[in-house]
C-alpha positions in Angstrom: 106.4 103.0 135.5 108.2 100.1 137.3 109.0 97.2 135.0 107.4 93.9 135.8 109.4 90.8 136.6 108.7 89.4 133.1 109.9 92.7 131.5 113.0 92.7 133.6 113.7 89.0 132.6 113.2 89.9 129.0 115.6 92.9 129.3 118.1 90.7 131.0 117.8 88.0 128.3 118.3 90.6 125.6 121.3 92.0 127.3 122.9 88.5 127.5 122.2 87.9 123.8 124.0 91.2 123.0 126.9 90.3 125.1 127.2 86.7 123.8 127.2 87.7 120.1 130.7 89.4 120.2 132.0 86.5 122.3 130.8 83.9 119.8 132.4 85.9 116.9 135.7 86.2 118.9 135.6 82.4 119.6 135.4 81.7 115.8 138.5 83.9 115.3 140.2 82.4 118.3 139.8 78.7 117.5 143.5 78.0 117.7 144.3 75.9 120.8 146.6 77.4 123.5 149.3 74.9 122.8 149.4 75.8 119.1 149.4 79.5 120.0 152.3 79.0 122.4 154.3 76.9 119.9 153.8 79.5 117.2 154.9 82.4 119.4 157.9 80.4 120.8 159.0 79.7 117.2 158.4 83.2 116.1 160.4 84.6 119.0 163.2 82.2 118.3 163.4 83.6 114.7 162.9 87.3 115.7 164.7 87.7 119.0 163.8 87.0 122.6 162.6 90.5 123.5 159.4 92.1 124.7 158.9 93.8 121.4 159.3 90.4 119.7 156.7 88.9 122.0 154.3 91.7 121.1 154.8 91.4 117.4 154.7 87.6 117.4 151.4 87.7 119.4 150.0 90.2 116.9 151.1 88.1 114.0 149.3 85.0 115.4 146.2 87.0 116.2 146.1 88.3 112.6 146.8 84.9 111.1 144.0 83.3 113.2 141.6 86.0 112.1 142.4 85.2 108.4 142.9 81.5 108.4 140.7 79.0 110.4 142.6 76.6 112.6 141.7 73.5 110.5 143.2 75.1 107.4 146.3 76.1 109.4 146.7 72.5 110.5 146.3 71.2 106.9 148.9 73.6 105.5 151.3 72.9 108.3 151.0 69.2 107.7 151.6 69.7 104.0 154.8 71.7 104.8 155.9 69.1 107.2 155.3 66.2 104.7 157.2 68.1 102.0 160.3 68.0 104.1 160.4 64.2 103.8 162.1 62.1 101.1 160.6 59.6 98.8 157.4 59.0 96.9 155.1 60.1 99.7 156.9 63.4 100.1 156.9 63.9 96.3 153.1 63.6 96.3 152.9 66.5 98.7 155.3 68.5 96.6 153.6 68.1 93.3 149.9 68.2 94.0 147.9 71.4 93.2 145.4 71.0 96.1 148.4 70.9 98.5 150.0 73.9 96.8 146.7 75.8 97.3 146.6 75.0 101.0 150.2 76.3 101.5 149.5 79.4 99.4 146.5 80.2 101.7 148.8 80.0 104.7 151.6 82.0 103.0 149.1 84.8 102.1 147.8 84.9 105.7 151.3 85.0 107.0 152.2 87.9 104.6 149.1 89.8 105.7 150.0 89.2 109.4 153.6 90.5 108.7 152.3 93.6 107.1 149.9 94.3 110.0 152.4 93.5 112.8 155.9 94.2 111.6 155.5 96.9 109.0 152.5 98.6 110.5 154.3 99.7 113.6 152.8 97.2 116.0 
């Protein structure tokens, strides 16, 4: 039996929905902007050597981090860490507030998991 035009369109629409679902999930895990990704990898490579292996492990680390910690939480934690480097009353607020400690702790846990996956797991 030859499918009708409507049946073919329905099959095509179903196929597109199946293809779009993994892409949507990947976009949620990949919400870090390219500039942020590049900055992270450049910094990681500066700390771990300028080799092809370092590039691979730093890229893995960022992918693992991004899968664990949404971009907005990464920005919040990075901002807290940056503010903590300052001096004075404003910096002290960032150093002694539990909500900020929690944001940094989330980032540190994600970084530790990324290190385990990419540096100790033989990536």
